[in-house]
N, C-alpha and C positions, 0 to 999 in steps of 0.2 A: 206393201204389196210389190211384186216384181214389176208390175206396170208403172208404179211410181218411180222406180229406179230408172227404167227405160226412158220415161218422159223427162226426168231430171237430166240424164246424160244427153238426150237429144236436144233439150233446151240449151244446155251448155255448149254443145257443138255449134248450133245455129247462131247463138249469141256471140260466139268467138269468130264468126264469119266463114265458117266452113261450108262447103257446098256438098249436098247429098245427091248422089246420082244413083238412081234405081235401075241399074242394068246388070244383068248377069255376066260375069267375066268368063270369057271363053279360053283365053290363054295369056300368059305373060311371055313376051317376046324378048329374048336375050340378044345383046350385041356386045361381044367381048365379055368383060366381067361385070356387066351391068344389065339391068332390065331397061330396055329402051322404049318399049311400047306395051300398053295394056289393050288387049283386044276384047271387046264386048260383043254382045249379040248385034249391036247397032252400029258401032264405029270403032275406030282405033284412037287411043289417047297416047300422046307422047310428051305433052307439056307438064312434066313433073320431075322432081328431083329424087324422091325416095318412095319406096313401096313398103307398107306395113301389112303383112299378111296375117289376118286374125279371123279366119273363117270357121273356127270352132272344130269340133270333132265330127262324129257320125251320129251322135244322139240328137234327138229332136229335129229331124229333117225338115219339119214344117217351118222352123225358124231360119232355114237356109244352111244348116249344118249337114251338108250332103257329102262331105269328103272331097270336094273340089280342090281345097287348099293342099291336100296331100299330093294330088296329081300335079299341081303347079310346081310344088317344091321338089318333088321327085324328078320332074323333067328338067329342073335347073341343077340337078346333081345331088340333091340332098337325100339322106337315108331315112326311110320311114320305118319305125318300129310298128309292126302290124297292129292296127287299131282293134281293140276288143272292148266289150262292155264292162263297166265297173259301176259299183253302187247300184246293183240290179237284183231283181228277184231270181230265185233259183228253182229250177224245175226238178221234180221228182216223180218217179212212177209208183212210189209207195202208196198203198191203199189208205194208210193213215192220213195222208194229206187231203185226199178227196173226201174221206169221211168227216174230216174236221174243218173243211173249208169255211172260211169266215170267222173262225175262232181265233181271237187274239189272246196271247199269253203275256202276262206282266210279271216282273220280278222273277224271271227264270234265267238260267245260265246255259250257255252253249259251249261245246268243245268241238272244234272241227279238226278232223284227222285225215291226213293223206295216207290212204291205206296202202299205196304202193311203197311207201317208206316207213309205215307205222309211226308217223311223225305228226304231232299236234302242230297245226299251222295257225290256229287262231282260237282265242277264248274271249267271251264277253258275258255281260250281265245286263238284262233290261227287258225290252219288249220284242215280240215277234208275232207273225201272223201266218196261219195256215190258209192256203188259197187253192183254187181249182187246179193250178199248175204245179204247186209245191209249197214253197215258203217265201215270205217277204217280211217287211217290217224293219225297224232301225238296225237291230243286231245283224240281220241277214244281209242287208245292204252293205254294211261295213265288212262283214265276213267275205262277201263276194270279191272284194279287192285283193284277197289273199289266195284265191283259188287259181293258181297258175302252175303249169298249163292245165286248162280244163279238159277233162276226159270223162266220159260216161262211167259212173260207178267208182271213180277214183277217190272222191271225197265223201265222208260220212259225217253228218252233224248229229252229235249226241246232246239231247236236251235234258238238263237237270231240272225237273219240275219242282223240286223242293231244295233249292241251294242253301237256304238258311238252316237246314237240319242235316247233321251228319247221319251216316247210315244207321248207327246204333240208336240215335234219338228217333229217327224216322220209323225204325222197326218197332220201337215201343209205342209210337203213335198209331201205327197200323194195328198192333195187338190190342190197343185200347179201343179203337173203332170196331174191331172184330168182336170184342166182348160186348160192346154197346149194341151191335147189330147181329148178334150170333144166330138168331133165328130167322133172319131175312136172307133173301137171295143176294148173291154177291153184287149184282147190278144195282141193288138198292142200298149198298153199304159204303159207297165211295164218294158220296156227294160232299162230304166234309173235306175231302182231300183233292178232288178233281172237278173241273167244270163239267156240267152235264153232257156236253157234246163230246167230251173226250172219254167218258166212262166206258161205253161199249167198245170203241176201237182199242182202248187200253186193255180191257179184259180179253178181247180177241187175241191181242199180241201175247198175253199171258197163257194162251191156250187153255182157258177155263170156260166152261159153259156159263152163259149168263144167269141161268136159273139154279146154279149150284148154291146150296146153303152155306152161309159163312162158316158155320161150325164144322163143315166137312173139308175146308181148305187145309191142305197139308203144309208142313213146315217148308218143304221144297217149293211148293207153289207160292207161298208167302215170300220166300227169298227171290223168286223170279219177279214178283211184283215189286219188291224193294229195289231190285236192280234196274227195272224199267222206270221207276220213279226217279232214280238218280241218273239214268242214262238211256233215254228214249231215242232210238236211232232213226235217222232219216237219211237215205242214200241219195246223193245228188246226181241227177242225169246231165244237167248242163245249165247254162245261163238262159234267161229270157232273151228275145231278140234285141239287138243293140239299139233299135229305135225306141225301146222302153227304158234304156239306161239313163240314169241321172247324169253320168259323165262317160266320156270315152277315155280309156287307158291306151297309151301308145301315141305315136305321132313322130314329129321330126326329132331326130336324135339331138340331145342337149349338147353333145361334144362338137356339134357343128354350128353352135350359136355362142357368141360372146356373152357371158352371163352379166357383164357390167353394162352392156348396151342393148342387148337383144338383137344385135346385128348378125347377119349370116357371115360365116367364115369363108363362104364360097362365092357369094355375090355381093359386090361393093355397096349397092344401094337397096338391099333387101333386109327387112326386119321382121321379127315374128313376135306374136303375143297371144296369150290365152291357150285354149285347149288344143290347138293344133300342135303344140309342143308336147313332147313325151314326158309330161309331169302330171300327176294326179294325186288326190288325197281323199280323206274321209268326208262325210257330210258335216254340216255345221259351219259352212261359209269358207272353208279352206280353199275350195276350187274357185270361188269368186275372188278370194284374196290373190290367188295365183294369177287370175285373169287381169285384175286391176293393177297389180304390182308390175307385171311384165309389160302391160300397156303403157303405164306411166314411165317406166324405164325407157322403153322404146321411143316414146314421144319426146322426152327430154333429150335423148341421144340424137334424134333427128333434128331438133331445134339447134343443138350445139353445132351440128354440121352445116 
């Protein structure tokens, strides 16, 4: 559990003899090329050698990640790459998402296209989720890291509902099911191919009446269905609010930090670690690794000084 890690780190800090001060920092006061004072809500501190700024990004503000660190760094002359959400749900105005909210899809594939350039920016295979606001789930969170810059309607996500079948094989499967259910309504003939919650929205997108008999479906209509099975489109409106993001993308420019020490190239006794830096990665522990590795590097560098 995350709480176990927090408790382990806190125990390590206290056992090492560190002092924890629970005061919100108001300002870092510069004197020449060094930070000379730390001003909090209650007092001013000056009895220190170095400052390690590791205040996180803008995600999870309840944990203290409110963006204060960016303001401190910027005031000290550092360049901030605009913080934006990453590993986050995507909003869509498409009726399909609202109709299917709560439906999880497994073993599907997605292709994300930047329509302004007609360029594929991301592909993935796995799980996703329809929500009241649009799309979420592991694949969607990873995809969000590639949607830059975000603009309404710029990105379209095409879902392959049957990635294990090529178009020809899938068409034969559809024909087989149509023969099996030839005297039924189309809405009662797709349960072998689709989750129940997706059947009506899918037929609606095919522009076919729900009560049409299967044996009246034309070849052209079947081709439309086939295309939607292999490429069900969802247009992205934008990101969810950054407070809901797993991580923040953006932050202090890496070219203003010595990568061997995490020391500022502008301020002699200032170091950086964690999400405040303009580095981010996928889910799976990569961002925790960035946080831990930059922190350890900064700590050893400070000790050596």
